[in-house]
N, C-alpha and C positions, 0 to 999 in steps of 0.2 A: 504494500500500500504506500502511496506517495505521501510523505509528511506534509507537503504543501496543501494537499486537499483535506487533511484531517484538522488543521487549525481553523477554528472558527473565531473570527474577530467581529466584535460588535462595534460598528462605527460610532455609536452613542457613548461608548466607554473608552474611546481612544485618548481623549484629552487627559493629560497628566499621567498617561501610562508610561511604564519604564521598559526600555529595550536594551539589549546587548548586541553589539556588532559581532558577527561570527568571525570576521576577519578584520580586526581593528587596525587602523592606520593613524599615524601621528598621535599616538597615545589617546585616541578617541575610541573608547570601548563602550562606555555607558551613556545612554541617551534618554531624554525625556520628551514626550510629545507636548509642545507648548502652544500649538495652534492647530485647529481643524478648520479647513476652508471648505465651504459648501459651494455647489454649482449655483450660478446666478438664477437660472430658470427654476431650479428645484432646491428649496432650502433644506430638504431632508437628505439629499444626496451629497455625499462627501466627494470633493474633488481632489484635495491634497492635504498634506499635514506638514507641520514644521517640527523637525527634530532638533533639539539643542544638545550638543555634547556637554556633558557635565564637567569635564576637566578643562576644556578650552573655551567653552561658551559659544562656539561657532554654531550657526543655525543653517540647517539644510532643508530645502523644500522638496518633498517627494510625493509621488502618487501614494495614497494610503495603502493600496493593495500590495505594495512591495514588502510590507511587513509579513505577508503570508509566506514569503520565501525563506524557509528555515536554513538555507545555505548562506543567507546574508544576515538575518535577524533572528535573535532568540528573545522570547518574551520574558520580561523581568530582568533584574540585574544578576549576572552570574559571574 
């Protein structure tokens, strides 16, 4: 079974959720979702998220569904 298909993420619970990069770069391993952006036409559909690196405070904007890829992101801080 593919681990990507088994992870169920609730878009409503993404804000302030914690994530660990599976392949950390530049000492950026732990991240926090600091913003959830909805599509303009549909306020309930999420378009993207902002992940903030805990160590460096850099912010990355990504499509929210990339968090389903367990080869890139692990849920929680590990």
